[in-house]
C-alpha positions in Angstrom: 99.3 -39.8 -199.6 101.1 -41.8 -202.2 104.7 -40.7 -203.0 106.3 -43.5 -204.9 110.0 -43.8 -205.3 111.0 -43.9 -209.1 111.2 -47.3 -210.3 114.0 -48.8 -212.1 113.7 -49.5 -215.9 112.6 -53.1 -216.4 114.5 -55.9 -218.1 112.8 -58.2 -220.7 113.0 -61.6 -221.6 111.1 -63.7 -224.4 110.3 -67.4 -224.0 109.0 -69.6 -226.7 106.7 -72.8 -226.0 106.0 -74.9 -228.9 105.9 -78.3 -230.6 108.3 -77.6 -233.6 107.8 -81.1 -235.2 105.4 -81.4 -238.2 104.3 -84.5 -240.1 104.8 -84.7 -243.8 102.8 -82.0 -245.6 102.2 -80.5 -242.2 102.2 -76.7 -242.6 100.9 -74.9 -239.5 103.1 -74.0 -236.6 101.6 -72.6 -233.4 103.7 -71.1 -230.7 103.1 -69.2 -227.2 105.4 -66.5 -226.7 105.9 -65.4 -223.0 107.3 -61.9 -222.6 108.2 -61.0 -219.0 109.5 -57.6 -217.9 111.0 -57.4 -214.5 113.0 -55.3 -212.0 111.0 -52.3 -213.0 107.8 -51.1 -211.8 106.4 -51.5 -208.4 102.7 -52.6 -209.7 101.0 -54.5 -212.3 102.6 -57.9 -211.9 104.7 -60.2 -209.9 108.5 -59.5 -209.5 110.6 -62.4 -211.1 114.0 -63.1 -210.8 116.3 -61.3 -213.3 119.0 -63.8 -212.2 117.1 -66.7 -213.5 115.8 -65.0 -216.8 119.4 -63.4 -217.8 117.5 -61.0 -220.4 118.7 -57.8 -222.2 118.5 -54.8 -220.1 116.3 -51.7 -221.1 118.8 -48.4 -221.5 118.4 -46.8 -218.0 116.3 -44.1 -219.1 114.0 -42.5 -216.5 110.7 -41.8 -218.1 108.2 -39.3 -217.0 104.4 -40.2 -217.2 101.4 -38.0 -218.0 97.9 -38.9 -216.8 94.2 -37.6 -217.8 91.2 -38.6 -215.8 87.9 -38.6 -217.5 85.0 -38.5 -215.4 81.4 -38.9 -216.7 79.3 -35.9 -215.6 76.0 -36.4 -217.7 72.9 -36.2 -216.2 72.5 -40.0 -215.3 75.2 -39.5 -212.8 72.8 -37.9 -210.4 70.7 -41.2 -210.1 71.4 -42.1 -207.3 73.0 -39.0 -206.1 75.5 -41.0 -204.2 77.0 -42.1 -207.8 78.5 -38.5 -208.6 80.0 -38.2 -204.8 81.6 -41.6 -205.4 83.1 -40.6 -208.8 84.5 -37.5 -207.2 86.0 -39.5 -204.1 87.3 -41.9 -206.5 88.9 -39.3 -208.7 90.6 -37.9 -205.5 91.9 -41.3 -204.7 93.5 -41.6 -207.8 95.0 -37.9 -207.7 96.4 -39.1 -204.3 98.0 -42.1 -206.0 100.1 -39.9 -208.4 103.7 -40.0 -208.3 105.3 -36.6 -207.6 106.6 -35.0 -211.0 103.8 -36.8 -213.0 101.8 -34.5 -215.0 98.0 -34.7 -214.9 94.6 -33.2 -215.7 91.1 -34.0 -214.9 88.3 -33.9 -217.7 84.6 -33.6 -217.0 82.7 -35.4 -219.9 79.1 -34.7 -221.1 78.1 -34.3 -224.5 81.3 -32.1 -224.6 84.4 -32.3 -222.8 85.7 -29.7 -220.3 88.6 -29.2 -218.5 88.1 -29.2 -214.6 91.8 -28.8 -213.9 94.4 -27.2 -214.1 92.8 -25.6 -217.4 94.0 -23.6 -220.2 94.9 -26.9 -222.5 97.9 -27.7 -220.1 98.8 -30.2 -217.4 99.7 -29.8 -214.0 102.7 -31.2 -212.1 101.8 -33.8 -209.2 103.0 -32.5 -205.8 101.2 -31.7 -202.6 100.0 -28.3 -203.7 98.4 -29.4 -207.1 96.9 -32.5 -205.5 94.9 -30.3 -203.0 94.0 -27.7 -205.8 92.7 -30.7 -208.1 90.8 -32.3 -205.4 89.4 -28.8 -204.6 88.1 -28.3 -208.1 86.6 -32.0 -208.1 84.2 -30.3 -205.3 82.3 -28.3 -208.3 81.7 -31.3 -210.5 78.0 -31.6 -211.0 75.7 -34.1 -213.2 73.9 -32.5 -216.4 73.9 -33.1 -220.1 74.5 -36.1 -222.4 77.4 -38.4 -223.2 79.7 -38.2 -226.2 82.9 -40.1 -225.1 84.6 -39.4 -228.5 84.9 -35.6 -227.5 86.4 -36.8 -224.1 89.0 -38.8 -225.5 90.1 -36.3 -228.3 90.5 -33.8 -225.3 92.5 -36.2 -223.4 94.8 -36.8 -226.6 95.5 -33.0 -227.0 96.4 -32.6 -223.5 98.7 -35.7 -223.4 100.3 -34.9 -226.7 101.6 -31.6 -225.1 103.5 -33.6 -222.6 107.0 -34.4 -222.9 106.4 -37.8 -221.3 106.7 -41.3 -222.8 104.1 -43.1 -220.4 100.8 -41.4 -221.6 97.7 -42.8 -219.7 94.2 -42.2 -219.6 91.5 -43.3 -217.0 87.6 -43.3 -218.3 84.5 -43.7 -216.1 81.2 -43.7 -217.7 77.9 -44.7 -216.2 75.7 -44.5 -219.5 75.6 -45.3 -223.4 77.2 -43.2 -225.9 74.0 -41.5 -227.0 75.1 -38.1 -228.2 77.5 -39.2 -230.9 77.3 -41.9 -233.7 79.3 -45.1 -233.3 81.3 -43.9 -236.2 82.4 -40.8 -234.3 83.5 -42.8 -231.5 85.4 -45.1 -233.6 87.2 -42.3 -235.6 88.2 -40.8 -232.1 89.4 -44.2 -231.1 91.4 -44.6 -234.4 93.0 -41.2 -234.0 93.8 -42.0 -230.4 95.2 -45.3 -230.9 99.0 -45.7 -230.3 99.1 -42.3 -228.8 98.2 -43.1 -225.3 96.9 -46.1 -223.3 93.3 -46.0 -221.4 91.8 -48.1 -218.7 88.0 -47.7 -219.0 85.2 -48.5 -216.2 81.4 -48.8 -216.3 79.8 -47.8 -213.1 76.2 -49.0 -212.3 74.4 -51.2 -215.1 73.2 -48.7 -217.5 76.1 -48.6 -219.7 77.0 -50.6 -222.7 79.7 -53.4 -222.4 80.9 -53.4 -226.1 81.5 -49.6 -226.1 83.5 -49.8 -222.7 85.3 -52.9 -223.9 86.0 -51.3 -227.3 87.7 -48.3 -225.9 89.9 -50.4 -223.6 90.8 -52.8 -226.4 91.8 -49.9 -228.8 93.8 -48.0 -226.6 95.6 -50.9 -225.1 94.0 -50.5 -221.5 91.8 -52.6 -219.3 88.0 -52.7 -218.9 86.0 -53.6 -216.1 82.6 -53.1 -214.3 82.1 -51.4 -210.9 78.4 -52.5 -210.3 78.4 -50.6 -206.8 79.6 -47.0 -207.1 81.1 -47.4 -203.4 83.7 -49.4 -205.1 85.0 -47.0 -207.3 87.7 -45.5 -204.9 89.3 -48.8 -204.6 89.4 -49.5 -208.1 90.8 -46.1 -209.2 93.7 -46.5 -206.7 94.5 -49.9 -208.0 94.3 -48.6 -211.5 96.4 -45.6 -210.9 99.1 -47.6 -208.8 99.4 -49.8 -212.0 99.7 -46.7 -214.2 102.4 -45.5 -211.8 104.3 -48.6 -212.3 104.5 -48.6 -216.1 108.1 -47.7 -216.9 108.5 -48.4 -220.7 106.1 -47.4 -223.3 105.3 -48.3 -226.9 107.0 -51.7 -227.0 106.1 -53.7 -230.0 106.2 -57.3 -230.6 108.1 -57.5 -234.2 107.6 -60.7 -236.3 109.8 -61.5 -239.0 109.1 -64.5 -241.4 111.1 -66.0 -244.3 109.9 -66.0 -247.7 107.1 -68.1 -248.3 105.7 -68.2 -244.7 102.2 -66.6 -243.9 101.3 -65.2 -240.8 97.5 -66.8 -239.5 97.1 -64.5 -236.5 98.9 -62.9 -233.5 97.1 -62.5 -230.3 97.5 -61.7 -226.8 96.2 -64.8 -224.8 97.2 -63.5 -221.2 96.2 -62.0 -219.0 93.3 -61.2 -221.3 92.5 -62.3 -224.9 93.3 -59.4 -227.4 93.4 -59.9 -231.0 96.4 -58.1 -232.5 96.6 -59.4 -236.2 95.0 -56.4 -238.0 97.0 -53.8 -236.0 100.2 -54.8 -237.6 102.4 -51.9 -239.1 105.1 -52.9 -241.6 108.8 -52.7 -240.5 110.9 -53.4 -243.1 111.2 -56.5 -245.6 108.9 -59.5 -244.2 108.7 -57.8 -240.8 105.7 -56.3 -239.1 105.3 -54.7 -235.6 102.3 -55.5 -233.4 101.4 -52.9 -230.6 101.7 -54.0 -226.9 101.6 -50.7 -225.0 103.1 -49.7 -221.8 105.1 -52.4 -219.4 105.9 -52.5 -215.9 106.7 -55.5 -213.8 104.5 -58.0 -215.5 104.2 -61.0 -217.7 101.9 -61.6 -220.7 101.6 -64.5 -223.2 101.0 -64.1 -226.8 100.0 -66.8 -229.3 101.7 -66.6 -232.7 100.2 -69.0 -235.6 102.2 -69.2 -239.1 101.8 -71.3 -242.1 105.0 -72.4 -243.4 105.7 -74.1 -247.0 105.6 -77.8 -247.2 108.8 -79.7 -246.7 110.2 -83.2 -246.7 110.9 -85.7 -243.6 114.2 -84.5 -242.2 114.2 -80.9 -242.9 113.9 -78.2 -240.8 113.5 -74.0 -240.9 113.2 -70.9 -239.0 109.3 -70.2 -239.0 109.6 -67.1 -237.4 111.7 -64.8 -235.4 110.0 -62.7 -232.6 111.5 -59.7 -231.0 110.5 -57.2 -228.4 111.3 -53.6 -230.1 111.5 -50.3 -228.2 111.5 -47.3 -230.9 114.0 -44.5 -230.6 112.2 -41.3 -229.6 114.6 -39.3 -232.2 113.6 -41.7 -234.9 116.9 -43.7 -235.1 117.1 -47.4 -235.2 114.8 -49.2 -232.7 116.5 -51.3 -230.0 115.8 -55.1 -229.6 115.0 -55.8 -226.0 115.0 -59.5 -226.5 114.0 -62.3 -229.0 112.9 -65.9 -229.5 112.7 -68.2 -232.4 109.8 -70.4 -233.6 111.1 -73.3 -235.6 109.5 -76.1 -237.8 110.9 -79.7 -238.3 109.5 -82.2 -240.2 109.3 -85.9 -238.8 107.9 -89.0 -239.5 107.6 -89.8 -235.9 103.9 -89.6 -235.5 104.0 -89.4 -231.6 106.3 -86.3 -231.9 104.3 -84.6 -234.7 100.4 -85.0 -233.4 101.5 -83.9 -229.6 100.0 -80.6 -228.8 101.9 -78.4 -226.7 100.3 -78.0 -223.5 100.8 -73.9 -223.4 99.2 -74.1 -227.0 96.4 -76.3 -226.1 95.7 -74.5 -223.1 95.6 -70.7 -224.6 93.6 -72.3 -227.5 90.9 -73.3 -225.0 90.9 -69.7 -223.1 90.4 -68.0 -226.6 87.4 -70.2 -227.3 86.3 -69.6 -223.8 86.1 -65.9 -224.3 84.3 -66.4 -227.8 81.8 -68.8 -226.5 80.8 -66.5 -223.8 80.2 -63.6 -226.1 78.1 -65.7 -228.3 76.1 -67.3 -225.6 75.3 -63.9 -224.2 74.6 -62.4 -227.4 72.2 -65.5 -228.0 70.4 -65.1 -225.0 69.7 -61.2 -225.4 68.2 -62.3 -228.6 65.8 -65.0 -227.3 67.7 -68.1 -228.9 67.6 -70.1 -225.8 68.9 -73.3 -227.2 71.9 -71.4 -228.9 72.6 -69.8 -225.4 72.5 -72.9 -223.4 74.8 -74.8 -225.9 77.4 -71.9 -226.1 77.4 -71.1 -222.1 77.5 -75.0 -221.5 80.8 -75.1 -223.6 82.0 -72.2 -221.6 81.3 -73.9 -218.3 83.2 -77.0 -219.6 86.3 -75.0 -220.8 86.3 -73.0 -217.8 86.4 -76.2 -215.7 88.9 -77.9 -217.6 91.5 -75.1 -217.9 91.1 -74.1 -214.2 89.7 -70.7 -214.7 87.8 -70.4 -211.4 86.9 -66.5 -211.9 85.2 -67.2 -215.0 83.4 -70.3 -213.8 82.2 -68.4 -210.7 80.4 -65.7 -213.0 78.9 -68.3 -215.4 77.4 -70.1 -212.4 75.4 -66.9 -211.7 74.1 -66.9 -215.4 73.5 -70.6 -215.8 72.6 -73.5 -213.3 75.5 -76.2 -213.8 74.2 -79.7 -214.1 77.6 -81.3 -215.1 80.5 -79.0 -215.6 82.6 -81.8 -217.3 80.1 -82.2 -220.3 79.0 -78.7 -220.1 75.4 -79.8 -219.4 73.5 -76.2 -218.1 70.0 -74.7 -217.8 69.8 -71.1 -218.3 68.8 -69.2 -215.1 65.1 -67.8 -215.5 66.2 -64.7 -213.7 69.8 -63.1 -213.8 70.9 -60.1 -212.1 71.7 -57.4 -214.8 75.2 -56.5 -213.0 76.0 -60.4 -213.0 75.3 -60.7 -216.8 77.5 -57.4 -217.5 80.2 -58.6 -215.2 80.4 -62.0 -217.1 80.5 -60.0 -220.4 83.3 -57.5 -219.5 85.4 -60.0 -217.8 85.0 -62.9 -220.5 88.4 -62.1 -222.0 90.3 -62.6 -218.7 92.3 -65.6 -219.0 94.4 -67.8 -216.6 97.9 -69.1 -217.1 98.9 -72.6 -217.6 99.4 -74.6 -214.3 103.3 -75.3 -214.5 
């Protein structure tokens, strides 16, 4: 029985990696922004030395958490019968991992959403009694009906919105395609839930749609993964809940302020996964915008910021952007700046300085391309475009090898025969296990960090 002690609030630091030098006429400035929170949660990353970072501290709040677990109970969960049993066992393991005092609920998802525990539109408070009651209620879960994931998410949102807890998190398990509502209905549900709670999504078996599950995790700033063998669910649910219990600060935003004349090309998370944030900007005053990052525990993430600056002469320099981590005030007052970093532009006639590519920028540009060419290659393979698939997946093999992304390289080797990784020469395998292809697609956005 897990009974985590309350972690301390994390401390945040921002580090900026860039080559600030531009040639005459140069306008594009790229920077990798590393955000580290440390001294907080017990899960979700490797603790780093706070003394070495000397960042700003988050105020000493002791935030509560609320969690809703959504379990697919559609008819397909009965095939094979062990799948439903594994889902019940996994949910029980997640409930055992809840910290005392965390509020929680369990939802059964079919073509409609039904409260399994505690019921009556409320959340239970985790302790020995409620954990035992919830696990008893799980024994009544049975498979039958269709799949309408948007209804599950909307019920989770209603339950979590009633909780007086800054950390609001969902865990969603599905084994099938979202066949009993339209794609527009699911998108509307995701749009309504975005920013209200985070959600990890898992597909069990091989009969679900990768793009649906990854879209849920992306919209709700959570993780997505495949559990091809249902017997692995309990371990996966335990890890997910441990990470959720390690989150201590919610709703942190990356705020980008730019001077007059500077245009933002894009903002994306590039580690631990690639996540496009450009379109998620909300205005935050004159020339400033906020990009959501979700909840934080003990962890580090990297963001790629690309801006276009006005032309300037040799010897001139300017502040191209100011990057701040912002924590909103629940009472609606002035948000707190947790830490910040500066992106600079300096025009020089030194060609060696202005043409050098910062190693961090180069690495993550390659990692973002790696994620993109895997998706393009798999899509081409599904559509029967053998030449296109071979070219894209060959480029993926080349990028994975060059960047040291061994995990992705191993997944690619299950889909293609590698002739020469340095040149990206590959042959598509004649027969590929569906689970291997789905695993590669689901994990295609996972990145590795720059080797120091």
